[in-house]
C-alpha positions as CSV (number, residue, x, y, z in Angstrom):
1,M,-15.9,-3.8,-3.6
2,S,-19.0,-5.8,-4.1
3,Y,-22.1,-5.9,-1.9
4,Y,-24.1,-8.9,-0.8
5,K,-27.6,-9.0,0.7
6,A,-27.2,-10.0,4.3
7,A,-30.2,-12.3,4.1
8,E,-28.4,-14.3,1.4
9,V,-25.1,-14.8,3.3
10,L,-25.9,-14.6,7.0
11,P,-28.2,-16.6,9.3
12,E,-31.3,-14.7,10.5
13,H,-30.2,-14.6,14.1
14,I,-26.9,-12.8,13.1
15,I,-28.9,-10.3,11.1
16,K,-31.1,-9.5,14.1
17,E,-28.0,-9.1,16.3
18,I,-26.5,-6.7,13.8
19,Q,-29.7,-4.7,13.5
20,K,-29.4,-3.9,17.2
21,Y,-26.4,-1.8,16.3
22,V,-27.0,-0.6,12.7
23,D,-30.5,-0.9,11.3
24,G,-30.9,-0.2,7.6
25,H,-27.3,1.0,7.0
26,S,-24.5,-0.4,5.0
27,I,-21.5,-1.7,7.0
28,Y,-18.0,-2.7,6.0
29,V,-16.7,-6.1,7.2
30,P,-12.9,-6.1,7.0
31,K,-10.9,-9.0,5.8
32,K,-9.2,-11.2,8.4
33,T,-5.7,-9.9,9.1
34,D,-4.1,-13.2,8.0
35,S,-5.7,-12.9,4.5
36,R,-4.7,-9.3,3.8
37,K,-2.2,-8.5,1.1
38,S,0.7,-6.1,1.9
39,W,1.0,-2.8,0.1
40,G,1.8,-3.2,-3.6
41,E,1.4,-7.0,-3.6
42,S,-1.6,-6.9,-6.0
43,T,0.1,-4.7,-8.6
44,E,3.5,-4.1,-10.1
45,T,3.9,-0.8,-8.2
46,L,6.3,-2.3,-5.7
47,S,8.6,-3.8,-8.3
48,V,8.5,-0.5,-10.3
49,L,9.5,1.5,-7.3
50,E,12.3,-1.0,-6.4
51,K,13.8,-0.7,-9.9
52,R,13.6,3.1,-9.7
53,N,15.3,3.1,-6.3
54,E,18.0,0.8,-7.6
55,Q,18.6,3.2,-10.5
56,I,18.8,6.2,-8.1
57,Y,21.3,4.4,-5.9
58,S,23.4,3.3,-8.9
59,E,23.5,6.9,-10.3
60,Y,24.4,8.2,-6.8
61,L,27.3,5.7,-6.7
62,E,28.4,7.0,-10.1
63,G,28.7,10.5,-8.6
64,C,25.3,12.1,-9.3
65,S,24.4,14.7,-6.7
66,I,21.4,14.3,-4.5
67,T,20.0,17.6,-5.8
68,H,20.3,16.4,-9.4
69,L,18.6,13.1,-8.5
70,S,15.9,15.0,-6.7
71,E,15.2,17.1,-9.8
72,K,15.4,14.1,-12.2
73,Y,13.1,11.8,-10.3
74,Y,10.7,14.6,-9.0
75,L,11.4,13.7,-5.4
76,V,12.4,15.8,-2.4
77,E,16.0,15.5,-1.3
78,K,15.0,13.9,1.9
79,S,13.4,11.0,-0.1
80,I,16.5,10.6,-2.2
81,Q,18.6,10.5,1.0
82,R,16.2,7.9,2.5
83,I,16.5,5.7,-0.6
84,I,20.3,5.9,-0.5
85,R,20.4,5.1,3.2
86,Q,18.2,2.1,2.7
87,K,20.3,0.8,-0.2
88,K,23.5,1.2,1.8
89,K,22.1,-1.0,4.5
90,K,21.6,-3.8,2.1
């Protein structure tokens, strides 16, 4: 996250209005909701997890037990069950 000097990006009347609420402190201005990215959109994490989940489901269909999958992928059994349930819906 980068910082900008308020005087360089905001009109003086807006700075004075902000100073009524926070004087001399840093504040965070969030992005507009329509310009936010969803979780994992900026990285490959989402696709990596999707591939892992496909592999888990595939191994489950081949007869691998939930306990074995849990140990193999270092996930609790409830997470393995959730992944299988989501894949069955698709």
